C-alpha positions in Angstrom: 98.9 292.3 143.9 94.9 290.0 144.0 95.7 286.9 145.5 93.7 284.4 146.6 90.6 285.5 149.3 88.6 283.5 152.1 85.7 284.8 150.1 86.8 282.5 147.0 85.0 279.9 148.6 81.6 281.3 148.4 79.1 279.7 147.0 76.4 280.9 145.0 72.9 281.9 145.6 70.0 279.8 143.4 69.2 283.2 141.6 73.1 283.3 141.1 73.2 280.0 139.5 70.3 280.8 137.4 71.6 284.2 136.0 75.0 282.1 134.7 73.0 279.4 133.5 70.7 281.5 131.6 73.8 283.8 130.5 76.0 281.1 129.9 72.6 279.7 127.4 72.6 283.1 125.7 76.4 283.2 125.0 75.7 279.7 123.4 73.0 281.1 121.2 75.3 284.0 119.7 78.7 282.2 119.4 76.7 279.8 117.4 75.4 282.2 115.3 78.7 283.7 114.4 80.6 280.4 114.4 77.9 278.6 112.1 78.5 280.5 109.2 81.9 279.3 108.1 81.5 275.5 108.0 78.3 276.4 106.1 80.3 277.6 102.9 80.3 274.6 100.9 77.0 274.6 100.9 75.8 277.9 100.8 78.3 279.3 97.9 76.7 276.9 95.3 73.2 277.6 96.6 73.1 281.4 96.2 75.8 281.0 93.5 78.5 283.3 95.1 82.0 283.8 94.9 84.6 283.1 97.7 85.0 287.0 98.0 81.4 287.6 98.4 81.0 284.6 101.2 84.5 286.8 103.1 82.6 289.5 102.8 79.2 287.9 104.2 81.3 286.7 107.3 83.3 290.1 107.9 80.0 292.4 107.8 79.1 290.4 111.3 82.2 291.8 112.7 82.1 295.3 111.1 78.4 295.9 112.2 79.3 294.4 115.7 82.0 296.7 116.5 80.5 299.8 114.8 77.2 298.9 117.3 79.6 298.6 120.7 81.0 302.4 120.1 77.6 303.5 119.0 75.5 302.3 122.2 78.5 302.8 124.5 77.3 305.8 125.3 74.0 304.6 126.2 74.6 301.5 127.8 74.5 302.8 131.3 71.4 304.8 130.9 69.0 301.9 131.2 68.0 298.7 133.4 70.4 296.5 131.9 67.6 293.8 131.6 65.7 295.9 129.1 69.0 296.8 127.6 69.6 292.9 127.3 66.3 292.2 126.2 65.9 295.1 123.2 69.6 293.8 122.0 68.7 290.1 122.0 65.4 290.9 120.3 67.2 292.2 117.7 69.5 289.5 117.1 66.5 286.8 117.2 65.2 289.1 114.3 68.5 289.2 112.3 69.2 285.6 112.7 65.9 284.9 111.3 66.1 286.9 108.1 69.4 284.9 107.8 67.3 282.0 107.9 64.9 283.3 105.5 67.5 285.0 103.0 66.8 284.1 99.3 69.5 286.1 97.6 73.1 287.5 98.7 72.3 290.9 99.3 69.6 290.0 101.2 72.2 287.6 103.5 74.3 290.7 103.7 72.2 292.8 105.0 70.8 290.1 107.7 74.2 289.7 108.9 74.7 293.4 109.2 71.4 293.7 111.2 72.6 290.3 113.0 76.1 292.0 114.0 74.6 295.1 115.4 72.6 293.7 117.6 74.1 290.5 118.9 78.0 292.6 119.0 76.4 294.3 121.6 75.4 291.4 123.8 78.7 290.2 125.2 79.4 293.4 126.9 75.7 293.5 128.5 76.5 290.3 129.7 79.7 290.9 131.3 78.4 294.2 133.0 75.2 291.8 134.1 78.0 289.8 135.7 80.2 292.3 137.3 76.8 293.9 138.9 75.4 290.8 140.1 79.1 288.8 141.7 81.8 290.4 143.8 85.0 290.1 142.4 85.9 287.1 144.9 83.4 285.1 142.6 83.8 286.4 138.5 86.7 283.9 137.9 84.0 281.0 138.5 81.4 282.7 136.8 83.7 283.3 133.7 84.6 279.8 133.6 81.5 278.5 133.2 80.4 281.4 130.7 83.5 280.2 128.4 82.0 276.6 128.2 79.6 278.1 126.0 82.3 278.8 123.2 83.2 275.1 124.0 79.5 273.8 124.2 79.1 275.5 120.4 82.0 273.5 119.3 80.8 270.2 120.6 77.3 270.5 120.6 75.5 273.6 118.1 77.9 272.9 115.3 77.6 269.3 114.6 73.5 269.7 114.9 73.8 272.6 112.8 75.4 270.8 110.0 73.2 268.1 110.3 70.4 270.2 109.9 72.2 271.8 106.7 72.9 268.5 105.3 68.9 267.6 105.7 67.1 270.5 104.9 69.7 273.1 103.4 72.0 276.0 104.7 68.7 278.0 106.2 68.0 275.6 109.2 70.3 276.0 111.4 69.9 279.7 111.7 66.0 278.6 112.3 67.3 276.2 115.0 69.3 279.6 116.7 65.9 281.4 116.4 64.0 278.5 118.1 66.3 278.0 120.9 67.1 282.0 121.6 63.4 282.7 121.6 63.3 280.1 124.4 66.1 281.5 126.5 64.6 285.1 125.9 61.1 283.6 127.6 63.4 282.7 130.8 65.2 286.2 130.9 61.5 287.5 130.6 60.0 286.1 133.3 62.6 285.1 135.8 65.5 287.5 135.6 65.1 290.5 138.0 65.8 294.4 136.9 69.3 295.5 137.3 69.0 299.4 138.2 71.5 299.7 140.7 73.9 301.6 138.2 71.3 304.1 137.5 71.7 306.7 140.4 75.0 306.9 139.8 75.1 308.5 136.7 76.7 311.9 136.5 76.7 312.7 132.6 73.8 313.7 131.0 74.4 313.0 127.6 75.7 309.5 125.7 78.1 311.2 123.8 79.9 312.9 127.0 79.2 309.9 129.1 81.4 307.7 126.0 84.0 310.2 126.0 84.4 310.5 129.9 84.9 307.1 129.7 87.4 306.9 126.9 89.4 309.5 128.7 90.0 307.4 132.2 93.7 306.5 131.9 93.2 303.1 133.4 90.5 302.4 131.2 92.6 303.6 128.6 95.4 300.8 129.4 92.7 297.8 129.5 91.6 298.9 126.2 94.9 298.5 124.6 95.4 295.3 126.8 91.9 294.0 125.5 93.0 294.6 121.9 96.4 292.7 122.0 94.5 289.6 123.7 92.1 289.7 120.7 94.7 290.2 118.0 96.9 287.1 119.3 93.8 284.8 119.6 92.6 285.9 115.9 96.3 285.2 114.3 96.1 282.0 114.4 92.4 281.1 114.2 91.6 281.9 110.4 94.5 279.2 109.0 94.1 276.3 111.5 92.1 274.5 109.6 94.4 274.3 106.4 97.4 274.4 108.3 95.9 270.9 110.0 95.3 269.0 107.2 98.1 270.3 104.8 101.1 270.6 107.1 99.8 267.9 109.8 98.7 265.5 107.3 95.1 265.0 109.1 92.5 264.1 106.3 89.8 266.2 106.4 87.2 263.5 107.8 89.2 263.7 111.1 89.1 267.2 111.6 85.7 266.7 113.3 87.5 264.5 115.9 89.9 266.7 116.8 87.3 269.5 117.5 84.9 267.3 119.3 87.8 266.1 121.7 89.1 269.6 122.6 85.9 271.1 122.7 84.6 268.3 125.6 88.1 269.4 127.1 87.4 272.6 127.2 84.0 272.4 128.8 85.7 270.6 131.7 88.9 272.9 131.6 86.6 276.6 132.3 84.8 276.0 135.2 88.0 274.3 136.9 90.2 277.6 135.3 87.3 280.0 136.9 87.7 278.4 140.2 91.9 278.3 140.0 91.7 281.9 139.4 89.5 282.4 142.5 91.6 280.2 144.8 95.3 281.1 143.4 94.7 285.0 142.4 93.7 285.7 138.8 96.9 287.5 137.7 98.7 284.4 138.8 96.1 282.0 136.7 96.8 284.4 133.7 100.5 284.0 133.9 100.6 280.3 134.3 98.5 280.8 130.9 100.3 282.6 129.3 103.4 280.8 129.8 101.9 277.5 128.8 100.3 279.5 125.5 103.5 280.8 124.2 105.2 277.3 125.1 102.4 275.4 123.1 101.5 278.0 120.4 105.4 277.5 119.6 105.1 273.9 119.5 101.7 273.9 117.5 103.0 276.3 114.6 106.0 274.4 113.9 104.6 270.7 113.5 104.9 268.9 110.6 103.3 265.6 109.8 101.9 264.5 112.9 100.0 261.4 114.0 96.1 262.2 115.1 96.3 261.4 119.0 99.2 264.4 119.1 97.5 266.7 117.4 94.5 266.0 119.5 96.9 266.4 122.5 98.5 269.7 121.3 95.4 271.0 120.5 93.8 270.3 124.0 96.7 271.5 126.3 96.9 274.7 124.0 93.4 275.3 124.7 94.2 274.8 128.5 96.7 277.8 128.1 94.6 280.0 126.4 91.2 279.8 128.8 93.7 280.3 131.4 94.5 283.8 130.1 90.4 284.4 128.7 88.7 283.7 132.4 91.1 285.2 134.1 91.4 288.1 132.5 87.9 288.8 131.9 87.6 288.6 135.6 89.8 291.1 136.0 88.9 293.3 133.2 85.3 293.7 134.9 86.8 295.0 138.1 88.5 298.0 136.6 85.4 300.0 135.6 83.2 301.6 138.4 79.2 300.6 138.0 78.4 304.1 136.4 80.7 303.4 133.8 80.7 299.4 133.5 78.3 299.2 130.6 80.1 302.0 128.5 83.5 300.2 129.2 82.2 297.0 128.2 81.0 298.0 125.1 83.9 299.4 124.0 86.0 296.8 124.8 84.2 294.2 123.1 83.9 296.7 119.7 88.2 297.0 120.1 87.8 292.8 120.6 85.8 293.0 117.1 88.2 295.5 115.8 91.3 293.7 116.8 90.1 289.8 115.6 89.9 291.4 112.3 93.2 293.6 112.3 95.3 290.0 113.5 93.5 287.6 110.8 94.7 290.6 108.1 97.8 290.5 110.0 98.2 286.5 109.6 96.8 286.4 106.2 100.1 288.8 105.3 102.5 286.8 106.9 101.5 283.6 105.6 101.5 281.9 102.1 99.8 278.9 101.1 101.6 276.6 97.8 99.8 275.5 95.3 100.0 271.8 97.0 98.2 273.6 100.1 100.9 273.5 102.6 101.1 276.5 104.6 104.4 278.8 105.1 105.7 281.1 107.6 103.1 279.8 110.0 105.7 279.8 112.6 106.3 283.5 112.4 102.5 283.9 113.3 103.8 281.8 116.4 106.4 284.3 117.4 104.4 287.1 116.6 101.6 285.7 118.8 104.4 285.1 121.4 105.9 288.4 121.2 102.3 289.9 121.9 101.3 287.4 124.5 104.6 288.4 126.7 103.5 292.2 126.1 100.1 291.5 127.4 101.6 289.7 130.2 103.4 293.2 131.3 100.5 294.9 130.5 98.1 293.0 133.0 100.3 293.1 135.9 100.3 296.7 135.7 96.1 296.8 135.6 96.2 294.1 138.5 98.5 296.0 140.8 95.9 299.0 139.9 93.2 296.7 140.8 95.1 296.1 144.4 95.9 299.7 145.0 92.4 301.0 144.5 91.2 298.8 147.2 
């Protein structure tokens, strides 16, 4: 079993601190680009004169193309210097985002989102591979904790700024903002990040197809892929209907939704590093188990709420996010220990693709379960909670097997 280690107190070198900061900022731009489109719907749909179905297609285009890209590039992911690979895909992401910011029509925007997904969807897996290359397992909990602050920061800082810009200068402006900050981040990577080539001497598969096939045949990898998919399905089942449930079932007005996102986002910024430190100090599986139990309890409470005062909604959301982060961060750290350096890039690419696909499946399944009445009230959300609880318990057992396998391989 993976437990706390004296090495958990290892301090980061100045260069490691730089890598953590630049990769977290890079993740911030990727997540913000993915999240910004949904809240822009109220402005974008009348501006382009498109239907809700067309807008839904634009939103899903990113995830679908990202999943496809992950599978297509997995065979090549370990064949190049990871810095060059990161810069190649980040450049494509910036170009795609710029096209979004310049899009005059629906079809142009749809194509731009596909381009953005093809490049942006792979970057997370490259970041994970770089993290595993540069940081020992005893440090990865803390590293993943800092990485997860990118999600919270995009919610607290990025979305409000993006919405403000869209109100002032139109829906194109948030994408232009992302391009500007992304170019700055890319410049720092070009100038200061060192080449990452240690894995190149370990390659045995000459063809990209063989490399991908070999990676997907490893039994330990297959279990990890299945666990990753289930983790993503559970998370995406509740997200699509959370706002509608909060407004129509809990009785929270739309005007107070930003307050909920702001407080939970600020709490998440503080929670991430603390959870990462706990994972390194008390054991990654132990932290994951704590997060899973807390998540199950809080999700069941959340999905059964009726009319609820604002302070209690914020409290429930915050505690639920503690549970979610206590699963995400240690699970990512454990997953990073599974692949060998020679297969790390391919493993992370396949995992990223499965996350995108599983997230889409989770949203579809959730949509098949819940029903919205004419009054706006969401029905059967409690069933979604039960399904999520069952999935979470399954991942707890699967992660136990993964953790034991990692401990035995040491």
